[in-house]
N, C-alpha and C positions, 0 to 999 in steps of 0.2 A: 504494500500500500504506500509506504514512504517513497519507494522508487517511482511509482506512478505520479505522486504529488510533485517530486522533483522534476520529472520529465515535463509535467504540465507547466510548472512555473518557468522552466528553462525555455520551453516553446513560447510561452506567453511573453517573456521578456525579449526574446529574439524578434517576434512579430511586432511587438510594441516599438522596438528600436527602428525597425524598417518603416513602420507607419509614421512615427514622429519625424523621421528623416526625409520623408517625401510629402509635400503638400497635397499632391494628387491622392495618394493613398489615405492621408488623414481625412480629407473631405469625402472621398468615396466610401470610406469605411464607417462613417458616423454621421456627421452633420448633414451631408447632402441627402442621404436616404430619409432621414427624419424630416427635413424640411420639405422634401417632395411628398412624403406621406401626408404631412399636415396640409400641404397645398391641395393634394388630391381629395382629401377628406373634406376640405372647405368647399370644394366644387359641389359636393353632394350634401352640403349642410342643410339645404332646404327640404330634403327628403322626398317630397312629392312636387310635381309640376303645378304651378299656380300662375294665374294671370297671363296665360299664353295669348298673344295678340292674334285675333282673327278679324275678318271683315264680313259685312252683310251687304248683299246686293238686293235692295228692296225695290222691286219693280211694281209692287202692288200699291204701296203707299196708303195702306188702310189701317184701321184700328187694330185688326188682328195681326198684321205684319209688324206693327210697332210693339205690340205685346210680345211677339216672338223675339224681337231684338232685345227687349228688356229682360226676358227670361234668360236669353243667352248670355247677356252681360252680367246677370246676377249669379251665374255659376262661379264656383271657386276656382275652377281650372282655366277658364277662358275669360278674355277681356275683348269686347268689341272695340277695335281700334279705329274703325272707319265704317261708314255706311255709304254705299254707292248706288247709282242707278244703272250703271253699265258694268257687266261682268269683266270687260277688258281691263278696267281700272283695278279691280281686285286681283285679277290674274297677274298684272304687272307687279303688284306688291309681293305676290307669292314668288315670282321669279327673282325679285330683288332680295328675298329672304326677310322682308319686313313683317310678314304674317305667315302663319302656318296653314291657313286654309280660309275658306269663305263659304257662306251659305247664300244660295240664290232663292229668293222668295218670288215666285212667278206672278205675273199679272192675273187678275181675277181670282186670286186665292180666296179672299173673303167671300166673294159672291158664289164661288163653287161650294164652299163650306156651308153657306146659308141655304143653298139649294139641296144640300145633302149629297153632293157628288164628291167623288174622290179627288183630292188635291195632292199634288206632289211638290215637295220641297227638295231642292238639290243641294247636296253638300260636297264640296271639293276640298281636299287636303293634300299637302305635300308629303308624299310617301317616302321621300328621301330622308326625312327625319322620322324614324320609325316610332319612337316613343311619343314624341309630340303629336304626330299625326294620328296615332291610335287614341290619344286623349281627346283630340279635337273631334274625331269621328264619333267617339262614345258620347261626348257631350251634345253633339248635334242630334244624335238619335234620342238622347234622354229628353232634351228640350221639346222636340217634336212629339214624342210619346206623351209627355206631361200635358202639353197643350191639347193634344187629341183626346186624352182622357177627360180633361175639363170640358171640352165641347160635347163629348158623349153624355156627361153628367147633366149638362144644361138641356140637352135634347130630351133626356128621360124626365127631367123635372118639368118640362113644358107639357109632357104627356101625363103628368101626375104620378110618375113612378119615383118613389123616394129611394128605393134600394134596388139596384140592378146588378145582376151577376155579370159584370163586364169580363171577368176572368174566372171562369169556372174552375180551371186548374192552374195553379201557380207553382212556380219553382222557387224554393227558398235556398239560396246559395250562401254558404258559410265558408269564409276563408280560414283554412286551418293554420296556415303559416303566412307570415307577412300580411296581416289584415290591413295595415296602413298603406299597402301598395307602394312601399318605399323601394325604389329601384336601386338605392345605394346598397341594400343588403346583398344583392347578388353581383353587383358590379365591383364594389370595393373588394370583395372576397377574391375576385379574379385579378383585379388591377394591381393591388398592393403586392402580392407574391411575385407577379410578373416584373414589377419595378425592382423588387429586391433581387431577383435573378439577374436582371440587367446590371445592377451594380456589382454583383458577385462576378459576372463575366468580365466587366471592365477591370476589376481589381486583379482577377486571375490573368487577364491578358497583359496587364502592365508588367513590364520586366523589372525585376528587383534591382 
């Protein structure tokens, strides 16, 4: 046991002399990885995506379309950065990277809904940013579904129906792991060891 301790300390002192004699080895063996780990962790400090900028192309200019814009802006994940009348203006912002997607509210949306006809709302998102686009697509669908549910309730109320089984069968989904949908949990676990291996390779490559 004493022999192993002496070998350990002899090796420790030898490596410490090499590290202290080289500025590159000193920074690559300690301060640089720690600073990079802190910087990488700070990037994911927010945990979940919030206030992602999107746009709305309101071609209907009705009370229903304005309500949809307000619902979209009220979500925690999205922020309506601009409202346009022409889809080309919103597409230009997507190409510039200023927004992650946009929703197109077509003409005669409110009139079609009042007549009881099916109305379609179009959602466009930049799939080059996978995480942000999935959040935008999810919120687009959630807002439209919420508004549609409210319209159904109003129709039933006009016909004197107080409780209507709009969804006879429901799916109750429960997240077993990572219920906060924090993407840092699975990204940092992969990024930090990869950064550490990078510094190990740099130190091993450096000639003594």
